[in-house]
C-alpha positions in Angstrom: -205.4 -52.9 -82.1 -208.7 -53.3 -84.1 -210.7 -56.4 -83.3 -213.8 -56.4 -85.5 -215.6 -59.3 -83.6 -215.6 -57.1 -80.5 -217.2 -54.2 -82.2 -219.9 -55.9 -84.3 -223.2 -57.4 -83.2 -223.3 -61.2 -83.6 -226.0 -62.7 -85.8 -228.9 -64.7 -84.5 -228.6 -68.5 -84.2 -231.6 -70.3 -85.7 -230.8 -73.5 -83.9 -230.6 -72.0 -80.4 -232.6 -73.5 -77.6 -235.6 -71.4 -76.6 -235.8 -70.7 -72.9 -239.3 -69.2 -72.3 -238.8 -68.4 -68.6 -235.7 -66.4 -69.3 -237.3 -64.6 -72.2 -240.2 -63.7 -70.0 -237.8 -62.2 -67.4 -236.0 -60.3 -70.2 -239.2 -58.7 -71.3 -239.3 -57.0 -67.8 -235.7 -55.7 -68.3 -236.8 -52.1 -69.3 -238.2 -51.6 -65.9 -234.8 -52.1 -64.2 -231.7 -49.9 -64.2 -229.3 -52.8 -64.6 -229.7 -56.3 -65.9 -226.8 -58.8 -65.4 -226.1 -62.0 -67.3 -224.0 -64.3 -65.3 -222.8 -67.8 -66.3 -219.7 -69.5 -67.6 -218.4 -69.1 -71.1 -220.4 -70.9 -73.7 -223.7 -70.9 -71.9 -225.5 -68.6 -74.4 -225.5 -65.2 -72.7 -225.0 -63.3 -75.9 -227.5 -65.5 -77.8 -230.1 -64.9 -75.0 -229.6 -61.2 -75.0 -230.1 -61.1 -78.8 -233.3 -63.1 -78.6 -234.7 -61.1 -75.7 
């Protein structure tokens, strides 16, 4: 079964809340082998990843 929403990158949200501390931590991500986002559904994991 083909589900396009699972294979395409979501667009940026222009009204998303900016979280400077999390963005600062994300900028250090290339120095780690693994980065995990853990929170319940609807808490902005994908949005934060796109903005990072």
